[in-house]
DSSP file (Angstrom, degrees, kcal/mol; ACC not computed):
  #  RESIDUE AA STRUCTURE BP1 BP2  ACC     N-H-->O    O-->H-N    N-H-->O    O-->H-N    TCO  KAPPA ALPHA  PHI   PSI    X-CA   Y-CA   Z-CA
    1    1 A M              0   0    0      0, 0.0     2,-0.0     0, 0.0     0, 0.0   0.000 360.0 360.0 360.0 132.6  238.7  133.2  102.1
    2    2 A S     >  -     0   0    0      1,-0.1     4,-2.4     4,-0.0     5,-0.2  -0.301 360.0-111.9 -73.5 162.7  234.9  133.6  102.5
    3    3 A N  H  > S+     0   0    0      1,-0.2     4,-2.5     2,-0.2     5,-0.2   0.859 117.9  53.5 -63.4 -35.4  232.6  130.7  101.9
    4    4 A K  H  > S+     0   0    0      2,-0.2     4,-2.2     1,-0.2    -1,-0.2   0.918 111.2  44.7 -66.7 -43.6  231.1  132.5   98.8
    5    5 A A  H  > S+     0   0    0      2,-0.2     4,-2.5     1,-0.2    -2,-0.2   0.881 113.2  52.3 -66.8 -37.6  234.6  133.0   97.3
    6    6 A L  H  X S+     0   0    0     -4,-2.4     4,-2.4     2,-0.2    -2,-0.2   0.914 110.2  47.4 -64.0 -43.7  235.5  129.4   98.2
    7    7 A A  H  X S+     0   0    0     -4,-2.5     4,-2.4     2,-0.2    -2,-0.2   0.898 112.3  49.7 -65.3 -40.5  232.3  128.1   96.5
    8    8 A T  H  X S+     0   0    0     -4,-2.2     4,-2.0     2,-0.2    -2,-0.2   0.928 112.6  46.7 -64.4 -45.3  232.9  130.2   93.4
    9    9 A T  H  X S+     0   0    0     -4,-2.5     4,-2.4     1,-0.2     5,-0.2   0.911 112.0  52.2 -61.6 -42.5  236.5  129.0   93.1
   10   10 A N  H  X S+     0   0    0     -4,-2.4     4,-2.4     1,-0.2    -2,-0.2   0.917 109.9  46.8 -62.0 -45.5  235.5  125.4   93.6
   11   11 A I  H  X S+     0   0    0     -4,-2.4     4,-2.3     2,-0.2    -1,-0.2   0.880 112.5  50.3 -68.6 -36.2  232.8  125.5   90.9
   12   12 A L  H  X S+     0   0    0     -4,-2.0     4,-1.4     2,-0.2    -1,-0.2   0.914 113.1  45.8 -65.5 -42.4  235.2  127.2   88.4
   13   13 A V  H  < S+     0   0    0     -4,-2.4    -2,-0.2     1,-0.2    -1,-0.2   0.888 114.7  48.2 -68.4 -38.1  237.9  124.6   89.0
   14   14 A I  H  X S+     0   0    0     -4,-2.4     4,-0.8    -5,-0.2    -2,-0.2   0.899 112.3  48.3 -68.5 -40.3  235.5  121.7   88.8
   15   15 A M  H  X S+     0   0    0     -4,-2.3     4,-3.0    -5,-0.2     5,-0.3   0.752  94.1  76.0 -75.8 -24.0  233.9  122.9   85.6
   16   16 A T  H  X S+     0   0    0     -4,-1.4     4,-2.1     1,-0.2    -1,-0.2   0.937  99.2  39.8 -58.4 -54.2  237.1  123.5   83.7
   17   17 A P  H  > S+     0   0    0      0, 0.0     4,-2.0     0, 0.0    -1,-0.2   0.881 116.8  52.1 -63.7 -34.9  238.1  119.9   82.9
   18   18 A F  H  X S+     0   0    0     -4,-0.8     4,-2.5     2,-0.2    -2,-0.2   0.929 110.0  47.5 -65.4 -44.3  234.4  119.0   82.2
   19   19 A L  H  X S+     0   0    0     -4,-3.0     4,-2.6     1,-0.2    -1,-0.2   0.871 109.9  53.4 -65.8 -36.0  234.0  121.9   79.7
   20   20 A L  H  X S+     0   0    0     -4,-2.1     4,-2.3    -5,-0.3    -1,-0.2   0.906 110.8  47.3 -62.5 -40.5  237.3  121.0   78.0
   21   21 A G  H  X S+     0   0    0     -4,-2.0     4,-2.2     2,-0.2    -2,-0.2   0.895 111.8  49.0 -67.7 -40.9  235.9  117.4   77.6
   22   22 A V  H  X S+     0   0    0     -4,-2.5     4,-3.0     2,-0.2     5,-0.3   0.922 112.6  48.4 -64.4 -43.7  232.6  118.6   76.3
   23   23 A F  H  X S+     0   0    0     -4,-2.6     4,-2.4     1,-0.2     6,-0.5   0.920 112.1  48.8 -62.1 -44.0  234.3  121.0   73.8
   24   24 A A  H  X S+     0   0    0     -4,-2.3     4,-0.8    -5,-0.2     5,-0.3   0.874 115.8  44.1 -65.1 -36.6  236.6  118.2   72.6
   25   25 A T  H  < S+     0   0    0     -4,-2.2    -2,-0.2     2,-0.2    -1,-0.2   0.915 117.1  43.7 -73.6 -43.6  233.7  115.8   72.2
   26   26 A A  H  < S+     0   0    0     -4,-3.0    -2,-0.2     1,-0.2    -3,-0.2   0.894 128.6  25.2 -71.7 -40.8  231.3  118.2   70.5
   27   27 A F  H  < S-     0   0    0     -4,-2.4    -1,-0.2    -5,-0.3    -2,-0.2   0.394  96.1-128.2-107.5   1.7  233.7  119.8   68.1
   28   28 A E  S  < S+     0   0    0     -4,-0.8     2,-0.3    -5,-0.2    -4,-0.2   0.875  74.3 112.1  50.6  42.5  236.3  117.0   67.8
   29   29 A K        -     0   0    0     -6,-0.5     2,-0.4    -5,-0.3    -2,-0.2  -0.975  61.2-139.2-145.4 127.9  239.1  119.4   68.6
   30   30 A Q        -     0   0    0     -2,-0.3     3,-0.1     1,-0.2    -9,-0.1  -0.720   8.7-167.7 -90.0 135.3  241.2  119.5   71.7
   31   31 A I  S    S+     0   0    0     -2,-0.4     2,-0.3   -11,-0.2    -1,-0.2   0.886  78.8  22.7 -82.1 -45.0  242.0  122.9   73.2
   32   32 A L  S    S-     0   0    0      1,-0.1    -1,-0.2   -12,-0.1     0, 0.0  -0.813  90.6-100.3-119.4 159.5  244.7  121.5   75.6
   33   33 A S     >  -     0   0    0     -2,-0.3     4,-2.0     1,-0.1     5,-0.2  -0.240  39.1-104.6 -70.4 167.6  246.8  118.4   75.4
   34   34 A Q  H  > S+     0   0    0      1,-0.2     4,-2.3     2,-0.2     5,-0.2   0.839 120.4  58.6 -63.9 -32.0  245.9  115.4   77.5
   35   35 A G  H  > S+     0   0    0      2,-0.2     4,-2.1     1,-0.2    -1,-0.2   0.928 107.4  44.7 -63.1 -45.8  248.7  116.2   79.9
   36   36 A W  H  > S+     0   0    0      2,-0.2     4,-2.4     1,-0.2    -1,-0.2   0.875 112.2  52.5 -67.2 -37.0  247.3  119.6   80.7
   37   37 A T  H  X S+     0   0    0     -4,-2.0     4,-2.0     2,-0.2    -1,-0.2   0.894 109.2  50.3 -64.8 -38.7  243.8  118.2   81.0
   38   38 A A  H  X S+     0   0    0     -4,-2.3     4,-2.2     2,-0.2    -2,-0.2   0.894 109.6  50.7 -65.3 -39.9  245.1  115.6   83.5
   39   39 A I  H  X S+     0   0    0     -4,-2.1     4,-2.5     2,-0.2    -2,-0.2   0.918 109.9  49.9 -63.5 -43.3  246.9  118.4   85.5
   40   40 A L  H  X S+     0   0    0     -4,-2.4     4,-2.2     1,-0.2    -1,-0.2   0.875 109.6  52.2 -62.5 -37.0  243.6  120.4   85.6
   41   41 A G  H  X S+     0   0    0     -4,-2.0     4,-1.9     2,-0.2    -1,-0.2   0.894 109.4  49.1 -64.4 -39.6  241.8  117.2   86.8
   42   42 A F  H  X S+     0   0    0     -4,-2.2     4,-2.4     2,-0.2    -2,-0.2   0.920 110.7  49.6 -65.0 -43.9  244.4  116.8   89.6
   43   43 A V  H  X S+     0   0    0     -4,-2.5     4,-2.8     1,-0.2     5,-0.3   0.892 108.0  55.9 -60.8 -39.0  244.0  120.5   90.6
   44   44 A M  H  X S+     0   0    0     -4,-2.2     4,-2.2     1,-0.2    -1,-0.2   0.915 108.8  46.3 -59.1 -44.1  240.2  119.9   90.6
   45   45 A M  H  X S+     0   0    0     -4,-1.9     4,-2.4     2,-0.2     5,-0.2   0.921 112.9  49.1 -66.6 -43.3  240.6  117.0   93.1
   46   46 A V  H  X S+     0   0    0     -4,-2.4     4,-2.5     1,-0.2    -2,-0.2   0.931 113.7  45.4 -62.9 -46.1  243.0  118.9   95.4
   47   47 A V  H  X S+     0   0    0     -4,-2.8     4,-2.7     1,-0.2    -1,-0.2   0.886 112.3  52.8 -66.0 -37.5  240.7  122.0   95.5
   48   48 A G  H  X S+     0   0    0     -4,-2.2     4,-2.3    -5,-0.3    -2,-0.2   0.910 111.7  44.7 -63.6 -42.6  237.7  119.8   96.1
   49   49 A I  H  X S+     0   0    0     -4,-2.4     4,-2.5     2,-0.2     5,-0.2   0.914 113.7  50.4 -67.0 -42.6  239.3  118.0   99.0
   50   50 A W  H  X S+     0   0    0     -4,-2.5     4,-2.4    -5,-0.2    -2,-0.2   0.913 111.4  48.7 -61.4 -43.0  240.5  121.3  100.4
   51   51 A T  H  X S+     0   0    0     -4,-2.7     4,-2.7     2,-0.2     5,-0.2   0.920 111.1  50.1 -62.9 -44.1  237.1  122.8  100.1
   52   52 A S  H  X S+     0   0    0     -4,-2.3     4,-1.8     1,-0.2    -2,-0.2   0.916 112.6  46.5 -61.8 -44.3  235.5  119.7  101.8
   53   53 A L  H  X S+     0   0    0     -4,-2.5     4,-1.0     2,-0.2    -1,-0.2   0.904 113.6  48.6 -65.5 -41.0  237.9  119.9  104.7
   54   54 A R  H >< S+     0   0    0     -4,-2.4     3,-0.6    -5,-0.2     4,-0.4   0.925 113.8  45.4 -66.1 -43.6  237.5  123.6  105.1
   55   55 A L  H >< S+     0   0    0     -4,-2.7     3,-0.8     1,-0.2    -1,-0.2   0.783 105.2  62.5 -71.7 -25.9  233.7  123.4  105.1
   56   56 A A  H 3< S+     0   0    0     -4,-1.8    -1,-0.2     1,-0.2    -2,-0.2   0.789  98.9  56.6 -67.9 -25.8  233.8  120.4  107.5
   57   57 A K  T << S+     0   0    0     -4,-1.0    -1,-0.2    -3,-0.6    -2,-0.2   0.630  85.5 102.9 -79.4 -14.0  235.4  122.6  110.1
   58   58 A Q  S <  S-     0   0    0     -3,-0.8     2,-0.1    -4,-0.4    -3,-0.0  -0.428  82.0-108.4 -69.6 141.7  232.5  125.1  109.9
   59   59 A P              0   0    0      0, 0.0    -1,-0.1     0, 0.0    -2,-0.1  -0.387 360.0 360.0 -68.8 150.5  230.0  124.9  112.8
   60   60 A D              0   0    0     -2,-0.1    -2,-0.1     0, 0.0     0, 0.0   0.465 360.0 360.0 -75.3 360.0  226.6  123.5  112.0
């Protein structure tokens, strides 16, 4: 995976739980249950750690 594709995937995964929270707060309506939101948050952490490790291996 190229760095550009990795960065795009990372930002999409990071923004999904945040946007769900903003939507739920602004419109007082949940799109997904709390369980699914928690799973998306977990996926966000895993992808973030994976991205950090992968980018740490890149030469300076």
